[in-house]
C-alpha positions, -999 to 999 in steps of 0.1 A, spaced: -92 -487 518 -85 -474 483 -88 -498 453 -61 -496 426 -79 -493 392 -74 -519 366 -57 -507 334 -85 -511 308 -103 -492 281 -126 -475 305 -98 -461 326 -79 -450 295 -110 -435 279 -118 -416 311 -83 -401 311 -85 -393 274 -120 -376 275 -112 -356 306 -79 -343 291 -96 -337 257 -123 -317 275 -96 -294 289 -80 -290 255 -114 -283 238 -121 -257 265 -88 -240 258 -93 -242 220 -129 -229 220 -120 -192 224 -97 -196 194 -126 -209 173 -110 -243 169 -124 -277 174 -105 -308 185 -101 -324 150 -88 -291 137 -63 -290 166 -48 -322 154 -45 -310 118 -30 -277 129 -4 -297 149 6 -318 119 8 -287 97 30 -270 123 57 -294 113 57 -280 77 38 -282 45 21 -316 40 5 -333 10 -33 -335 16 -32 -373 12 -5 -377 39 -24 -354 62 -57 -373 56 -40 -406 63 -24 -393 95 -57 -379 108 -79 -409 98 -54 -433 114 -52 -412 146 -88 -403 151 -104 -434 134 -126 -411 113 -134 -414 76 -117 -394 49 -148 -373 44 -146 -360 79 -109 -351 74 -117 -333 42 -144 -313 61 -119 -304 88 -93 -293 62 -119 -272 43 -128 -255 75 -92 -246 82 -87 -232 47 -120 -213 50 -109 -198 83 -76 -187 68 -57 -210 92 -43 -231 63 -38 -227 26 -30 -248 -4 4 -243 -19 -1 -249 -56 35 -238 -65 50 -271 -53 52 -302 -76 24 -317 -56 -1 -294 -39 5 -292 -2 -13 -277 28 5 -252 50 -3 -230 79 -10 -193 72 4 -167 96 -29 -168 115 -27 -206 116 8 -205 131 -5 -180 157 -35 -202 167 -14 -234 167 12 -217 189 -15 -207 214 -28 -243 213 7 -256 219 10 -233 249 -23 -245 263 -13 -282 258 20 -275 276 1 -258 305 -25 -286 307 2 -313 307 23 -295 333 -7 -294 356 -20 -330 350 14 -348 350 33 -326 375 37 -350 404 37 -384 385 71 -400 390 90 -403 358 93 -441 360 55 -445 364 48 -421 336 73 -440 314 57 -473 323 22 -460 315 34 -446 281 50 -479 272 18 -498 282 -5 -475 263 18 -476 232 15 -514 232 -23 -512 236 -25 -487 207 -3 -509 185 -24 -540 192 -57 -522 186 -44 -507 154 -32 -542 142 -66 -557 149 -84 -528 131 -61 -533 101 -67 -571 101 -104 -569 103 -123 -552 75 -153 -530 84 
């Protein structure tokens, strides 16, 4: 008799880390780490002010600003991103090489998602997405309300 798992942090974490491991494996040959993937994905939407990008990554990954600055520096040093000083406010944007790497990552994510979510009924996937969104909102609210 199979036991239905309880929705909790352990089950969510196991799914996250297993999926993340697949993404890291796909990104490794491109010379890109997980935190860099997130920054590249944000920058794929267009030039972004460093402060906005830093806020987005710190709030998503729950890392400090120093770590985000390190990630952004590695992207610039690898010629995947550059600073546009011609704008009123300096903004980061992808280089041609950055666009190419990000496109390959996006393809890998689409492939991973297709394999992992292929036979999950739409209503179950939608219910899981709604539940996880609520959990994330509640956890973020607690983090915001409780100083470190």
